C-alpha positions as CSV (number, residue, x, y, z in Angstrom):
1,M,56.0,38.2,19.5
2,P,53.6,37.6,22.2
3,A,50.2,36.6,21.9
4,H,48.4,39.5,23.0
5,A,50.4,41.4,20.8
6,S,48.8,39.9,17.3
7,A,45.1,40.7,18.9
8,N,43.2,43.0,17.1
9,P,43.0,46.0,19.6
10,L,39.5,46.7,18.3
11,H,37.8,44.4,20.0
12,L,38.3,46.4,23.1
13,V,36.2,49.0,21.9
14,P,32.3,48.6,22.7
15,S,30.1,48.9,19.5
16,V,27.9,51.9,20.1
17,P,24.5,52.9,17.8
18,L,25.8,56.5,17.0
19,D,21.9,57.6,18.4
20,H,22.9,56.5,21.8
21,R,26.6,57.6,21.7
22,A,27.9,59.4,24.6
23,D,27.9,62.9,24.8
24,A,31.1,64.1,26.3
25,W,30.1,67.9,26.4
26,N,27.5,66.7,29.2
27,G,28.7,64.1,31.5
28,A,26.2,62.1,32.6
29,A,23.1,63.4,32.6
30,I,22.3,64.7,28.8
31,R,18.7,67.0,28.8
32,L,17.7,66.1,25.0
33,I,15.4,68.8,23.1
34,D,13.8,68.9,19.8
35,A,15.8,72.3,18.7
36,H,14.1,74.6,15.9
37,F,16.8,76.9,15.0
38,H,14.9,80.2,13.7
39,I,17.3,82.3,11.5
40,Q,17.4,85.4,9.7
41,A,20.3,86.3,7.6
42,D,21.2,87.9,4.0
43,A,20.1,86.3,1.1
44,E,23.4,85.1,-0.3
45,P,24.0,82.1,-2.4
46,D,26.4,79.9,0.7
47,V,23.9,80.8,3.6
48,L,22.6,77.8,3.9
49,C,26.0,75.9,3.6
50,R,27.4,77.4,6.3
51,L,24.4,76.8,8.5
52,L,24.4,73.3,7.7
53,G,27.8,72.9,8.1
54,F,27.9,73.4,11.7
55,F,25.7,70.4,11.8
56,A,28.1,68.7,9.3
57,Q,30.8,68.9,11.8
58,Q,29.5,67.2,14.4
59,Q,27.9,64.3,12.1
60,L,24.4,65.4,12.5
61,T,21.6,65.8,9.8
62,P,18.7,67.6,10.8
63,S,15.1,66.3,10.2
64,D,13.6,69.6,8.9
65,V,15.1,72.5,6.8
66,S,13.1,75.4,5.2
67,A,14.3,78.5,3.5
68,H,12.3,81.2,2.0
69,R,13.5,84.7,0.5
70,E,11.3,87.1,2.2
71,D,12.3,89.9,-0.1
72,D,15.4,90.6,-2.2
73,D,18.0,91.3,0.4
74,R,16.9,88.6,3.2
75,F,16.3,85.1,4.0
76,A,14.2,83.4,6.7
77,L,15.5,79.9,7.7
78,T,14.4,76.9,9.9
79,I,16.4,74.3,10.5
80,R,14.9,71.3,13.1
81,H,17.1,68.8,14.6
82,P,15.3,66.2,17.4
83,S,16.7,64.6,20.3
84,L,19.6,67.0,20.4
85,C,21.7,67.8,23.6
86,A,20.5,71.0,24.8
87,R,24.2,72.2,25.3
88,R,25.4,71.4,22.1
89,A,22.0,73.3,20.5
90,E,23.1,76.4,22.4
91,V,26.7,76.2,20.8
92,I,25.6,75.7,17.6
93,A,23.3,78.6,17.8
94,Q,26.3,80.7,19.0
95,K,28.1,79.4,16.0
96,M,25.4,80.3,13.1
97,R,24.7,83.9,15.1
98,S,29.1,84.8,14.3
99,L,28.3,84.6,10.8
100,V,28.1,87.9,9.4
101,S,25.5,87.4,6.8
102,V,23.3,86.1,9.9
103,F,21.1,88.8,11.5
104,A,19.4,87.0,14.3
105,V,18.9,83.2,15.2
106,E,16.5,82.3,17.8
107,L,16.8,78.7,19.3
108,R,13.5,77.2,20.4
109,E,13.1,74.2,22.6
110,A,9.6,72.8,20.9
111,T,9.6,69.5,23.5
112,A,11.5,69.0,26.2
113,L,12.7,65.1,26.1
114,A,13.1,62.9,29.2
115,P,16.8,62.9,30.2
116,R,18.7,60.4,29.2
117,I,21.4,58.4,31.9
118,E,24.7,57.2,29.5
119,A,26.3,54.4,31.5
120,Q,29.9,55.0,31.9
121,A,32.2,52.0,30.7
């Protein structure tokens, strides 16, 4: 067996912290935003789980989540994720809008964060 065949291939993969990993959706320049999702939805038990599932699918954890029942039929929810790629935030908002139990989703950009340039390896 050649010497290079027994070498651990994981040493070739650079170790990058999760909060600084490159975002393949946007190439080199990434515009990060403090994304606030304001959602109006049916007051159903699974709505919050379905909405948070869009973040979980991408290994994202929102910093703030609030929900209150406006009346017997409707929830008002707010989900905040700081330093989220603007394109990714819009895709998540579109997915939220596709849920049957969601009436409206408004994506607000609280504060625009400075663009970060990712180094290409």
